[in-house]
C-alpha positions as CSV (number, residue, x, y, z in Angstrom):
1,M,-21.6,-41.7,-26.6
2,E,-22.7,-38.5,-24.9
3,M,-19.6,-38.5,-22.7
4,Q,-17.4,-39.0,-25.8
5,K,-19.0,-36.0,-27.5
6,K,-18.4,-33.9,-24.3
7,A,-14.8,-35.0,-24.2
8,H,-14.3,-34.2,-27.8
9,H,-15.8,-30.8,-27.3
10,I,-13.5,-30.1,-24.3
11,V,-10.5,-31.2,-26.4
12,S,-11.6,-28.9,-29.2
13,L,-11.9,-25.9,-27.0
14,A,-8.6,-26.6,-25.4
15,L,-6.9,-26.9,-28.8
16,A,-8.6,-23.6,-29.9
17,L,-7.2,-21.9,-26.9
18,V,-3.7,-23.3,-27.5
19,L,-3.9,-22.1,-31.1
20,M,-4.8,-18.6,-29.9
21,V,-2.0,-18.5,-27.4
22,C,0.7,-20.0,-29.6
23,S,0.1,-17.5,-32.4
24,A,0.0,-14.5,-30.2
25,A,2.4,-11.7,-31.2
26,F,2.5,-7.9,-31.2
27,S,-0.4,-6.4,-33.1
28,G,-1.6,-2.9,-33.9
29,A,0.2,0.0,-35.6
30,I,4.0,-0.6,-35.8
31,P,6.0,2.6,-35.0
32,D,9.0,3.5,-37.0
33,T,12.4,2.6,-35.6
34,G,13.9,6.1,-35.4
35,D,16.4,5.4,-38.1
36,P,16.3,8.6,-40.3
37,A,17.3,6.6,-43.4
38,E,14.0,4.6,-43.3
39,P,10.6,5.7,-44.6
40,A,8.6,7.1,-41.6
41,C,5.7,4.7,-41.5
42,N,3.8,5.6,-38.3
43,P,6.2,8.2,-37.0
44,H,6.8,7.5,-33.3
45,T,5.3,10.2,-31.1
46,F,4.7,10.4,-27.4
47,T,2.6,12.5,-25.1
48,D,3.7,13.4,-21.6
49,L,0.5,13.2,-19.5
50,G,2.1,15.2,-16.7
51,N,1.4,12.6,-14.0
52,G,4.5,10.4,-14.4
53,I,3.0,8.7,-17.5
54,I,4.1,8.8,-21.1
55,K,1.6,7.7,-23.7
56,D,2.8,6.1,-26.9
57,D,0.6,7.8,-29.5
58,V,1.2,5.0,-32.1
59,T,0.6,1.9,-30.0
60,G,-1.7,3.5,-27.4
61,L,0.3,2.0,-24.5
62,M,1.0,4.0,-21.4
63,W,4.5,3.9,-19.9
64,Q,6.0,4.6,-16.6
65,K,8.0,7.8,-17.3
66,D,10.8,7.1,-14.8
67,S,12.6,3.8,-14.4
68,A,11.8,2.0,-11.1
69,P,14.3,3.3,-8.5
70,E,16.3,0.1,-8.1
71,T,17.3,-3.1,-10.0
72,Y,15.3,-6.3,-9.4
73,T,15.3,-10.0,-10.2
74,W,12.7,-11.0,-12.7
75,W,10.2,-12.1,-10.0
76,E,10.8,-8.9,-8.0
77,A,10.4,-6.8,-11.3
78,R,7.0,-8.4,-11.9
79,Q,5.9,-7.7,-8.4
80,N,7.2,-4.1,-8.5
81,A,5.3,-3.4,-11.8
82,E,2.0,-5.1,-10.7
83,S,2.0,-3.3,-7.3
84,L,2.6,0.1,-8.9
85,N,-0.1,2.8,-8.4
86,L,0.7,5.7,-10.8
87,G,-1.5,8.4,-12.3
88,G,-4.6,6.9,-10.7
89,Y,-4.0,3.5,-12.4
90,D,-3.3,0.3,-10.6
91,D,-3.2,-2.1,-13.6
92,W,0.5,-1.8,-14.4
93,R,2.6,-4.8,-15.5
94,L,5.9,-5.7,-17.0
95,P,5.9,-5.2,-20.8
96,T,6.3,-8.0,-23.2
97,V,9.5,-8.3,-25.1
98,Q,7.9,-6.9,-28.3
99,E,6.3,-4.0,-26.5
100,L,9.5,-2.9,-24.8
101,S,11.5,-3.4,-27.9
102,M,9.3,-0.9,-29.7
103,L,10.6,1.8,-27.4
104,V,14.1,1.4,-28.8
105,D,15.2,4.4,-30.9
106,A,17.6,3.1,-33.5
107,G,18.6,6.6,-34.5
108,V,20.3,7.4,-31.2
109,K,24.1,7.0,-31.0
110,N,26.1,5.7,-28.1
111,P,26.7,6.6,-25.3
112,S,23.1,8.0,-25.0
113,P,20.4,5.5,-24.2
114,A,18.7,4.1,-27.3
115,I,15.3,5.8,-26.5
116,N,13.6,9.1,-26.9
117,T,15.2,10.9,-23.9
118,T,12.9,13.9,-24.3
119,Y,10.2,11.8,-22.8
120,F,12.2,9.0,-21.1
121,L,15.1,11.0,-19.6
122,D,15.6,8.7,-16.7
123,T,16.4,5.6,-18.8
124,R,19.7,3.8,-18.0
125,S,21.9,2.6,-20.8
126,D,21.5,-0.9,-19.5
127,F,19.2,-4.0,-19.6
128,Y,15.5,-3.8,-18.7
129,W,13.3,-6.8,-17.9
130,T,10.3,-7.9,-20.0
131,S,7.5,-10.3,-18.8
132,T,8.3,-12.8,-21.6
133,T,9.8,-16.0,-20.3
134,S,12.3,-17.6,-22.7
135,A,11.0,-20.8,-24.5
136,R,14.5,-22.2,-23.9
137,G,13.9,-22.5,-20.1
138,F,11.6,-21.1,-17.4
139,W,14.6,-19.7,-15.6
140,K,15.4,-17.2,-18.4
141,A,13.4,-14.1,-19.5
142,W,13.8,-11.7,-22.4
143,V,15.5,-8.3,-21.8
144,V,16.1,-5.2,-23.9
145,D,19.4,-3.4,-23.6
146,F,18.9,0.3,-23.9
147,S,22.6,1.0,-24.4
148,S,22.2,-0.3,-28.0
149,G,18.7,-1.8,-28.5
150,Y,20.0,-5.4,-28.3
151,V,17.2,-8.0,-27.5
152,N,18.2,-11.2,-25.8
153,Y,17.4,-13.2,-22.6
154,K,19.0,-13.5,-19.2
155,N,18.7,-15.6,-16.1
156,K,15.8,-14.4,-14.0
157,W,17.8,-14.0,-10.8
158,K,19.9,-11.3,-12.4
159,T,19.1,-7.8,-11.1
160,L,18.0,-5.4,-13.9
161,Y,16.0,-2.3,-14.5
162,V,12.3,-2.0,-14.8
163,R,9.8,0.2,-16.7
164,A,6.1,-0.7,-16.2
165,V,3.4,-0.4,-18.9
166,R,-0.4,-0.5,-19.0
167,G,-2.7,-1.2,-21.9
168,T,-3.1,-4.2,-24.2
169,T,-1.8,-5.5,-27.5
170,D,-3.9,-8.2,-29.0
171,A,-3.0,-11.4,-30.9
172,S,-1.9,-10.9,-34.5
173,S,-4.3,-12.0,-37.3
174,L,-2.5,-13.7,-40.2
175,T,-4.2,-14.8,-43.4
176,D,-2.7,-16.8,-46.2
177,N,-3.9,-15.0,-49.4
178,G,-3.2,-18.1,-51.6
179,D,-0.9,-16.0,-53.9
180,G,2.4,-16.2,-52.2
181,T,1.6,-13.5,-49.7
182,I,0.5,-13.4,-46.0
183,T,-1.5,-10.5,-44.6
184,D,-1.5,-9.4,-41.0
185,S,-4.7,-7.5,-40.7
186,S,-3.8,-6.3,-37.2
187,T,-0.5,-4.6,-38.2
188,G,-1.5,-3.6,-41.7
189,L,1.4,-5.5,-43.2
190,M,1.6,-7.9,-46.1
191,W,4.5,-10.4,-46.1
192,Q,6.2,-12.5,-48.7
193,K,5.2,-16.0,-47.8
194,E,8.4,-17.8,-48.9
195,D,12.0,-16.7,-48.2
196,A,14.0,-15.2,-51.0
197,E,15.7,-18.1,-52.8
198,N,19.2,-17.0,-51.9
199,T,21.0,-15.3,-49.0
200,Y,22.3,-11.8,-49.5
201,T,24.4,-9.0,-48.1
202,R,22.5,-6.2,-46.5
203,E,22.6,-4.0,-49.7
204,Q,21.8,-7.0,-51.9
205,A,18.8,-7.7,-49.7
206,R,17.5,-4.1,-50.1
207,I,17.9,-4.3,-53.9
208,Y,16.1,-7.7,-54.0
209,C,13.1,-6.4,-52.1
210,D,12.9,-3.1,-54.1
211,N,12.9,-5.1,-57.3
212,L,10.5,-7.8,-56.2
213,T,7.2,-8.2,-58.1
214,L,4.8,-10.6,-56.3
215,S,1.1,-11.0,-56.6
216,G,0.9,-8.0,-58.8
217,Y,2.5,-5.7,-56.3
218,T,5.8,-3.8,-56.9
219,D,6.1,-1.8,-53.7
220,W,7.9,-4.5,-51.7
221,R,10.8,-3.5,-49.4
222,L,13.0,-4.8,-46.7
223,P,11.2,-4.7,-43.3
224,T,12.2,-2.5,-40.4
225,R,13.4,-4.2,-37.2
226,N,10.1,-3.4,-35.5
227,E,8.1,-4.9,-38.4
228,L,10.1,-8.1,-38.7
229,Q,10.0,-8.7,-35.0
230,T,6.2,-8.9,-35.1
231,L,6.5,-12.3,-36.8
232,I,8.5,-13.8,-33.9
233,N,6.6,-16.1,-31.6
234,Y,8.5,-15.8,-28.3
235,R,6.8,-18.9,-27.0
236,R,8.8,-21.0,-29.4
237,F,12.4,-21.5,-30.4
238,N,14.2,-23.3,-33.2
239,P,12.3,-21.9,-35.1
240,A,10.7,-18.9,-33.3
241,F,8.2,-17.8,-36.0
242,A,4.4,-17.3,-36.0
243,M,2.6,-20.6,-36.1
244,S,-0.7,-21.5,-37.8
245,F,-1.3,-24.8,-35.9
246,F,-0.5,-26.6,-32.7
247,P,3.3,-26.1,-32.4
248,T,4.3,-29.8,-32.0
249,I,2.9,-30.3,-35.5
250,R,5.3,-27.6,-36.7
251,R,3.0,-26.4,-39.5
252,S,3.8,-22.8,-40.3
253,L,2.2,-20.1,-42.4
254,F,5.7,-19.3,-43.5
255,P,7.0,-22.6,-44.9
256,G,10.7,-22.9,-45.3
257,T,11.5,-20.2,-42.8
258,A,15.2,-20.8,-41.8
259,P,16.1,-20.8,-38.1
260,D,18.7,-18.2,-38.8
261,N,19.3,-14.4,-39.2
262,Y,17.1,-12.2,-41.4
263,W,18.0,-8.7,-42.6
264,T,16.1,-5.6,-41.6
265,S,16.3,-2.2,-43.2
266,T,17.3,-0.6,-39.9
267,M,20.9,0.6,-39.7
268,N,23.1,1.0,-36.6
269,A,23.4,4.7,-35.7
270,T,26.8,4.3,-34.1
271,V,28.7,1.9,-36.4
272,D,28.2,2.4,-40.2
273,E,29.4,-1.1,-41.1
274,V,26.6,-3.0,-39.3
275,A,22.8,-3.3,-39.7
276,W,20.1,-4.9,-37.5
277,Y,18.9,-8.4,-38.0
278,V,16.2,-10.6,-36.4
279,N,17.1,-14.2,-35.6
280,F,14.3,-16.7,-36.3
281,Q,15.9,-19.5,-34.3
282,Y,15.5,-17.9,-30.9
283,G,14.1,-14.4,-31.4
284,V,17.3,-12.4,-30.7
285,V,17.5,-8.9,-32.3
286,Y,21.0,-7.6,-32.8
287,F,23.4,-6.1,-35.5
288,I,26.0,-7.7,-37.8
289,D,28.4,-6.8,-40.5
290,K,26.5,-5.6,-43.6
291,D,28.7,-7.6,-45.9
292,L,27.7,-11.0,-44.4
293,Y,25.0,-13.1,-46.0
294,N,21.6,-13.5,-44.3
295,H,18.1,-14.5,-45.3
296,V,15.4,-12.1,-46.6
297,R,11.6,-11.8,-46.4
298,A,10.0,-8.8,-48.1
299,V,7.1,-6.7,-46.7
300,R,4.7,-4.1,-48.0
301,A,2.6,-1.7,-45.9
302,L,-1.2,-1.5,-46.4
303,N,-2.1,1.3,-44.1
304,C,0.6,4.0,-44.2
305,S,2.1,6.3,-46.7
306,Q,5.7,5.5,-47.6
C-alpha cells in the first residue's frame, strides 16, 4: 500500500510538471506592435546600455544589439548564443518564438527590416532562429523573418541569423471567470472564452469586437498580433492553443477554438489590402487579404490606458 501511495505521488508530481510545461506561454507586459493605427498599450521603448546590449523597457529582456557575425544551423545558433559573453553576462540564450516575435515593428515598411533600427541597426531583412522546436517535428524550429515580421518554422540544418537574449518570461496564468471570459493575470488581458459565432472580414471583425458586450464589459476590441500570439502554445499543433489539462485529453480553456486563422488588429505597413492573422492550427503569424473571412476572439486590457 505504501509503495502504491508513493507511486501515485510521483505520478501526480509528474502530471503537475507536465501541466506547467504544456501551458507555458509568453507572459508579462505585452508591447504594442508599432502599428500607428492601433492604440498604444505599453508603447515599445528600448534603452541602449552602451555595452552592446539593448534593454526592452516593456518586457525587461536584454538583447544582443548586433546580430551574430555569421549564419548558423539551429544547433550552432544555440551554441553561439549560450557561449556568448557580452556586457559582463554569460547567461545568454536563443530567444523563444514569442520573445523574438515581440521585436517585430509592424509599422516599418519594406525594404527596411521590420524592427526598431534606431536600436537594432545591424538587423538583416532575413530569418532569425528561435529556440522553439516545432511540435510538428524535432528537425524543425520556429523562425522570425525580419523582412516582414512573418513567423514560421524551418528545418534546423538551414543556416540563418542569430540574436541572443537574456532574462526570463514566466508561464502565463489563465483563469476561467465563469462568465464567458478568461483572464490572463500575467499579461493583464481578459479574453472572450468562445469564438465569435461567425467568421468575418477584417473590418467586420473590428466592428464585431467594438460592439461586443460581454460579462458587463463594453470595451472589447480586436487583439493586436502580439496579444493574440500569447495564446499560442508552441508545444502543440492542430490546434496550437493554450491548454488547461494534459494535452492528450485535449481539454482547453477556450472550447471550440478552430484550428484556423484569427484576425488581429495589426495592419501591414507596406500593403494596404492585407492585415495580420495568427493561425491556431500551427502557430504561424502572417498577413492575408482583409476581405477574406477569418475567425475572431475579442480581448480587453486590464492594465493599460487605451
